[in-house]
C-alpha positions, 0 to 999 in steps of 0.5 A: 373826520375833524382832521379832514374838515380842518385840512390837517392832512398829515393827521388824517393820513396817520389816523387812516393808516392806523385804522385801516391796519387794524381790520379789513372792513374798517376800509368800508367806513373810510370809503363812506367818509370819503363820500361824505367829504365830497358831499361837504365840498372837499371833493378832491380829498374825498375822492382820494380817501374813498378810492384809497380805502376801497383799494386797501379793502380789495388788497386786504381781502386779496392778501388774506385769501392768498395767505390761506385765510379764506372768506368762505367761512365768514360768508357762510356764517354771514349768510346763515340760512340765506345761502352759502355766500355773501352774494347769495345772501344779498340776492335773498335779501332782494327777493325777500325784503319784508322778511329782511326788514322784519329780521333787522327790526327784531334783531338789531333795531332795539340795540341801535335805538338804545345806542342812539338814546344812550348818547342823548341823541347828540348824533341827530345834531349832525344828521349827514354825518350819521351816514358814516356809521351806515356801512358798519350798521348795515353789515351788522344788521344784515348778518344772519350771525346773531353774535355779530348783531346782538349787543348781548355778551355771549360766552365761548360755549354759545358760539 
């Protein structure tokens, strides 16, 4: 983020490539970083970062599926009792917004507030940059898979 704001493009590219190579869904956070850069006046850089990260995400998912690592098991686990795919889960969420908000409040809100308080609420000093955490926070909070949105250490026997 600082590299992008300070115009240190080589550092931004290096850290972006490193981060994107670690896990496929990191790209969603970089899409949000691109959008935030656009909001903060770095439009060209933001567009390049957002589109490049989105393309990387699509390519990573396609490669995983082509290599036999299906996302179907993840989708069923993410959806839980809300359906058999991420799409069905999102449709359920649109149809049951109050139940969804209740689930998120019970399952995740306390953990998110605890994280915010444990950092002395420093993130509130730069509120627009809090949006950077939105994709990951939503992904975790909206999942029906408890291990994904709880901060409680779970043993492998409980998985």
